[in-house]
Each structure stands twice: as structure tokens, then as C-alpha cells.
MIZAPA-123507 format. One line per 10 residues: number of its first residue (from 0); for each residue x, y, z of C-alpha. Coordinates in Angstrom, 3 decimals. Each point is the difference from the previous one (the first is absolute). Last residue first. Example, Ala and Ser with C-alpha at 12.3 -4.5 7.8 and 13.67 -1.06 7.14 Angstrom:
<recs>
1) 13.670/-1.060/7.140 ~ -1.370/-3.440/0.660;
</recs>
This chain:
<recs>
282) 88.249/90.520/109.893 ~ -1.463/1.951/-2.873 ~ -2.394/-2.251/-1.634 ~ -1.148/-1.741/3.618 ~ -0.451/3.301/1.747 ~ -2.548/1.032/-2.801 ~ -2.410/-2.655/0.525 ~ 0.283/0.209/3.800 ~ -1.059/3.349/-0.379 ~ -2.492/-0.683/-2.520;
272) -1.515/-2.478/2.816 ~ 0.381/2.874/2.583 ~ -2.210/2.376/-1.474 ~ 0.112/2.221/2.394 ~ 2.757/2.374/-0.581 ~ -0.925/1.452/-3.317 ~ -2.517/2.087/2.187 ~ -0.342/2.666/-3.054 ~ -1.116/2.671/2.190 ~ -1.640/2.665/-1.859;
262) -0.879/2.003/2.728 ~ -3.911/0.467/-0.598 ~ 0.316/-3.900/-1.229 ~ -2.323/-1.233/-2.381 ~ 1.669/0.814/-3.075 ~ 3.214/-1.600/1.375 ~ 2.051/-1.168/-3.747 ~ -1.594/3.136/-1.588 ~ 0.560/2.468/2.113 ~ 3.303/-0.962/0.826;
252) 1.010/0.118/-3.562 ~ -1.675/3.374/-0.591 ~ 2.019/1.775/2.645 ~ -1.754/2.891/1.813 ~ -1.523/-1.530/2.392 ~ 3.840/-1.164/1.089 ~ 0.645/3.199/0.415 ~ 3.839/-1.052/0.753 ~ 1.241/-0.149/3.174 ~ 1.983/-3.190/-0.279;
242) 1.087/1.004/-3.864 ~ 2.334/2.695/1.781 ~ 2.150/-2.511/1.615 ~ 0.488/0.165/3.582 ~ -1.238/-3.847/0.842 ~ -3.298/-1.725/1.318 ~ -1.552/-0.773/-3.792 ~ 2.857/-0.075/-2.533 ~ -0.839/-2.840/-1.523 ~ -3.675/1.052/-0.454;
232) 0.712/2.644/-2.132 ~ 2.197/-2.536/-2.731 ~ -2.917/-2.744/0.980 ~ -2.670/3.003/-1.357 ~ 2.684/0.915/-3.107 ~ 0.624/-3.745/-1.210 ~ -3.410/-1.229/0.880 ~ -1.927/3.133/-2.732 ~ 2.596/-0.385/-2.458 ~ -0.995/-3.549/-0.047;
222) -3.269/0.382/-0.751 ~ -3.519/0.377/1.723 ~ -2.581/0.125/-2.811 ~ -0.662/3.023/-2.177 ~ -3.654/1.475/0.922 ~ 1.191/2.769/2.031 ~ 2.701/1.033/-2.891 ~ 3.218/0.007/1.291 ~ 1.370/3.401/2.007 ~ 3.879/-0.058/0.528;
212) 0.542/3.030/2.287 ~ 1.927/-1.896/2.192 ~ 2.835/-0.946/-2.784 ~ 2.437/-1.726/1.747 ~ -1.497/-3.899/-1.272 ~ -0.278/1.166/-3.607 ~ 3.062/-0.760/-1.478 ~ 0.453/-3.706/1.926 ~ -3.825/-0.389/-0.495 ~ 0.388/0.312/-3.635;
202) 3.291/-2.222/-0.258 ~ -1.908/-2.589/1.450 ~ -3.260/0.569/-2.169 ~ 2.507/0.230/-2.835 ~ 1.631/-3.909/0.688 ~ 3.470/0.160/0.216 ~ 2.586/0.113/-2.749 ~ 3.163/0.101/2.076 ~ 0.864/3.475/-1.978 ~ -3.619/1.379/0.606;
192) 0.518/-1.280/3.675 ~ 3.066/2.219/0.130 ~ -1.550/2.901/-1.883 ~ -2.819/0.045/2.561 ~ 2.475/0.209/2.921 ~ 1.717/3.076/-1.710 ~ -2.971/1.284/-0.519 ~ -1.319/-0.225/3.543 ~ 3.762/0.537/1.899 ~ 0.315/3.375/-1.538;
182) -1.291/2.573/2.339 ~ -0.315/-1.695/3.370 ~ 3.351/-1.963/-0.345 ~ 2.040/3.412/-0.732 ~ -1.695/1.627/2.754 ~ 1.170/-2.696/2.475 ~ 3.289/-0.081/-1.396 ~ 0.234/3.759/1.383 ~ -1.520/-0.409/2.983 ~ 2.671/-3.057/0.646;
172) 2.650/2.205/-0.809 ~ 3.423/-2.303/-0.800 ~ -1.193/-1.624/-3.066 ~ -1.096/3.614/-1.190 ~ 3.136/1.597/-0.133 ~ 2.573/-3.112/0.261 ~ -1.853/-0.664/-4.132 ~ 1.376/-3.082/-0.847 ~ -2.353/-1.984/2.412 ~ -2.183/2.003/-0.737;
162) -0.214/-2.082/-3.141 ~ -1.201/-3.397/1.810 ~ -2.415/1.904/1.775 ~ -1.784/1.748/-2.621 ~ 0.361/-3.883/-1.775 ~ -1.803/-1.756/2.982 ~ -2.734/2.856/0.415 ~ -2.005/-1.067/-2.931 ~ -0.663/-3.604/1.763 ~ -2.602/2.313/2.068;
152) -3.343/-2.364/-0.969 ~ 2.157/-2.855/-0.556 ~ -1.230/-2.287/2.792 ~ -3.512/1.671/-0.085 ~ -0.702/-1.203/-3.843 ~ 1.306/-3.023/0.992 ~ -2.282/-0.749/2.580 ~ -2.744/1.498/-2.030 ~ 0.767/-2.672/-2.795 ~ -0.547/-2.619/2.655;
142) -2.850/1.447/1.475 ~ -1.764/-0.588/-3.200 ~ -3.210/2.325/-0.192 ~ -3.267/-0.132/-1.877 ~ -0.671/-1.883/3.390 ~ 0.495/3.181/1.992 ~ 0.645/-0.830/3.861 ~ 3.169/-1.744/-0.815 ~ 1.503/2.830/-1.692 ~ -0.283/2.092/3.911;
132) 2.682/-3.007/1.474 ~ 1.849/-0.241/-3.039 ~ 0.843/3.968/-0.130 ~ 0.398/0.158/3.484 ~ 2.682/-2.723/-0.150 ~ 1.772/1.530/-2.694 ~ -0.030/3.395/1.826 ~ 1.899/-1.801/2.716 ~ 2.844/-1.629/-2.630 ~ 0.146/3.694/-1.642;
122) 0.895/1.560/3.408 ~ 2.275/-3.065/1.144 ~ 1.975/0.464/-2.927 ~ 0.164/3.584/0.050 ~ 1.172/-0.175/3.278 ~ 2.911/-3.111/-1.176 ~ 0.821/2.325/-3.123 ~ 0.829/2.973/2.543 ~ 1.911/-1.740/2.000 ~ 1.745/-1.310/-3.041;
112) 0.536/3.557/-1.204 ~ 1.994/0.776/3.182 ~ 2.356/-3.186/0.124 ~ 0.906/-0.041/-4.346 ~ -0.347/-2.993/-1.543 ~ -3.709/0.162/-0.554 ~ -2.843/-2.224/-0.066 ~ -4.083/0.475/-0.774 ~ 0.053/-1.896/-3.592 ~ 0.492/-3.624/2.007;
102) -2.566/0.874/1.601 ~ -2.882/-0.921/-2.468 ~ 0.903/-3.323/-0.346 ~ -3.334/-1.467/1.886 ~ -2.319/2.521/-1.729 ~ 1.832/-0.816/-3.780 ~ -0.393/-3.435/0.629 ~ -3.407/0.764/1.234 ~ -0.995/1.784/-3.069 ~ 0.871/-2.788/-1.919;
92) -1.624/-2.958/1.785 ~ -2.993/2.563/-0.440 ~ 0.332/-0.177/-3.999 ~ 1.294/-3.480/-0.077 ~ -3.573/-1.178/1.801 ~ 0.135/-0.267/3.672 ~ -1.135/-3.614/0.371 ~ 1.979/-0.930/-3.079 ~ 2.977/1.408/1.308 ~ -0.170/-1.622/3.524;
82) -0.784/-3.885/-1.579 ~ 3.129/0.546/-2.374 ~ 2.318/1.371/2.661 ~ -1.059/-2.964/2.181 ~ -1.800/-1.236/2.905 ~ -3.018/2.288/-0.252 ~ -2.199/-1.069/2.445 ~ -3.561/-1.969/-0.709 ~ -3.948/1.624/0.064 ~ 1.717/3.190/-1.074;
72) 1.749/2.744/2.469 ~ -0.051/3.268/-2.032 ~ -0.515/2.622/2.203 ~ 0.626/-1.929/2.853 ~ 3.732/-0.610/-1.378 ~ 1.042/-3.200/-1.437 ~ 0.826/1.841/-3.349 ~ 1.624/2.362/2.441 ~ 2.200/-3.029/1.151 ~ 1.109/-0.804/-3.110;
62) 1.115/3.322/-1.011 ~ 1.995/0.388/3.061 ~ 1.748/-3.682/-0.619 ~ 0.871/0.918/-3.658 ~ 1.589/3.243/1.224 ~ 1.812/-1.394/2.626 ~ 1.550/-2.981/-3.024 ~ 0.454/2.157/-2.513 ~ 0.607/-1.368/-3.283 ~ -3.095/-1.999/0.386;
52) -2.304/3.017/-0.706 ~ 1.418/0.426/-3.744 ~ -0.935/-4.030/-0.498 ~ -3.370/0.748/1.492 ~ 0.006/3.099/-2.541 ~ 0.427/-1.807/-3.519 ~ -1.881/-3.191/1.265 ~ -3.055/2.425/0.734 ~ 0.308/0.733/-4.149 ~ 1.716/2.589/-1.604;
42) -1.365/0.782/-4.187 ~ -1.769/2.846/0.871 ~ 3.025/1.712/2.271 ~ -1.149/2.265/2.051 ~ 0.293/-1.930/2.558 ~ 3.237/-1.404/-1.074 ~ 1.614/3.780/0.273 ~ -1.584/1.442/2.616 ~ 1.153/-3.525/2.132 ~ 3.562/0.625/-1.531;
32) 0.109/3.636/1.588 ~ -1.343/-1.530/2.782 ~ 2.883/-2.172/0.120 ~ 2.920/1.719/-0.676 ~ -1.096/2.812/3.204 ~ -1.584/3.254/-1.881 ~ 2.990/2.572/-1.117 ~ 0.467/3.109/1.598 ~ -1.095/2.973/-1.963 ~ 3.168/2.659/-0.656;
22) -1.841/2.783/-1.348 ~ 2.001/0.580/-3.621 ~ -3.937/-0.537/-1.631 ~ 0.372/3.260/-1.640 ~ -2.979/1.543/1.917 ~ 1.183/-1.564/2.932 ~ 3.430/1.518/-0.069 ~ -1.430/3.425/-0.810 ~ -2.264/-0.648/3.049 ~ 2.432/-1.401/1.882;
12) 2.732/2.660/-0.585 ~ -3.075/3.082/0.370 ~ -0.696/-2.038/3.905 ~ 3.677/0.581/0.799 ~ 0.519/3.832/-1.055 ~ -3.558/0.576/1.660 ~ 1.745/-1.675/3.177 ~ 3.131/2.306/-0.519 ~ -1.758/3.652/-0.409 ~ -2.409/-0.836/3.175;
2) 3.516/-0.568/1.787 ~ 0.936/-3.034/1.375 ~ 0.977/-0.248/3.908;
</recs>
């Protein structure tokens, strides 16, 4: 069992490497990186993004299916990658590409770490689904952006798990590993998303999702920070996780998202159409 001093030493090395930008940040799947560059390049066109997507048959199929989902379906079905990208728009297509390929980041050759990666992916997927459904209630928010924010909200845990593989006293003690993740994953996640050139609003949501004391301005609109924080809390309902038993009235995000509910219940499961939409994206 790791001592408190060993956990602090592990964290100190992480923070030092983070400040010096020496954290082992996993790379985005190649197609996601290229999509980022294409969309951010003013000289790029839809044809450039279509050509990129066409190199990955499985991704192309899923993107076309997404464009034909009830959320975006027009008078006619999209039969080609070009028509799918045109319907979604380049920015939304880029976000969808990243979301669909994100699971590749949650990988490890170590059996024990791989199990933790799989659990982390499943939790991230649940938060992403809830985030999507909650965002659908607010016209000024984009559900696809909320889904992507949910998928990456705990992304900072991945470098911690990878570092722990090389630190036996942490790796072999689940409680020490969890303590390290709780203490450092938000800061590392923020650094990763900046490195990947994610949108400011997603980075802000990831930076704030653990801060239960955050108090947005009363008149400010519902934000992705509210959505992801509430979705993260909802994902733990019915478990032994500390967030399952918090005072929901004390969390601004829950008050803002359920202003008329005395128990601050969000009832996100009642959106049957939204569940159909999001299941078509992630299946």
C-alpha cells in the first residue's frame, strides 16, 4: 500500500512535468488531427474533408448514418459522404469525427490498466450521452458539442494511468491511484485539450466539471460547464460514489437545469427521441 508521501511525490512529479510540458499526452487518432487542420485552414474546402473521411470506410459509414439520423434528416437521405458533410457542416462533421474515433485514445497494453481504461471509457460514454440529452433542451447549445465534452471530461486520467504503470507503489494500490487521479486529472485534461486545439467552451467545461462550488451569474445562460457537471453527477446515481449522495440543492448546475424540481431531478431518461438520436451516433 502506498504511503501518503509516495502519493505526494508521484503528484509532485506529475505537476512538475505538466509545468514543463513533459506530460506524456496521448495523440489523437490521425484522422481526427487531420480533420482539425482542415477545418481550421481557411483555404480548405468540403472536398478536402470528404477526401479525408473517404479513407476510412467504417468512419464514413457512421458519419453518413449520423447525418441521416432524425436529428438532421432532411427531405431526402444522404447517400454520399459529401452530402453528409454538407448537411452537418464542416465544424459539426469535425466534432463527429473526433467523437467517433475517440475510443482509440483509451487503450493500453497493460491488462490492469486496460481494465481501468475500459471502465473510464464506459463512464465517459455515459456522461457524453447524458450531456447530449441535457443540451437538447437548450436551443442555444449544440448537443454534439455537449457529447464531445462529455466524452473528454475525464481525459486527464489517461496520462496518470500510463505514468502509474512505471510507478509500482502507485500502480499496485487502487486507492493511491484514485487519489492521484482525483488530484491531478482536471489540470492534465485541460492541458491535453489545449494541446489538441479544442474549443474554449469545451476546455472550460472540463476545467469546471469537478468544482461543485462554482456559482455562475444568475442571468447567465446554461453553459456546457453546467451540462457536463450535471451529467457527471447523474452518471453516479445509484452507486457508492460520493457524488451519488451529494446535496443536489447545493449544486448550481442542478438548480439551473432543474429550476422547477424540488428534488433537482433532471429526468434526462424521458427524452426518447434524443436517446434514439444519440444511440445512432455512438453505436
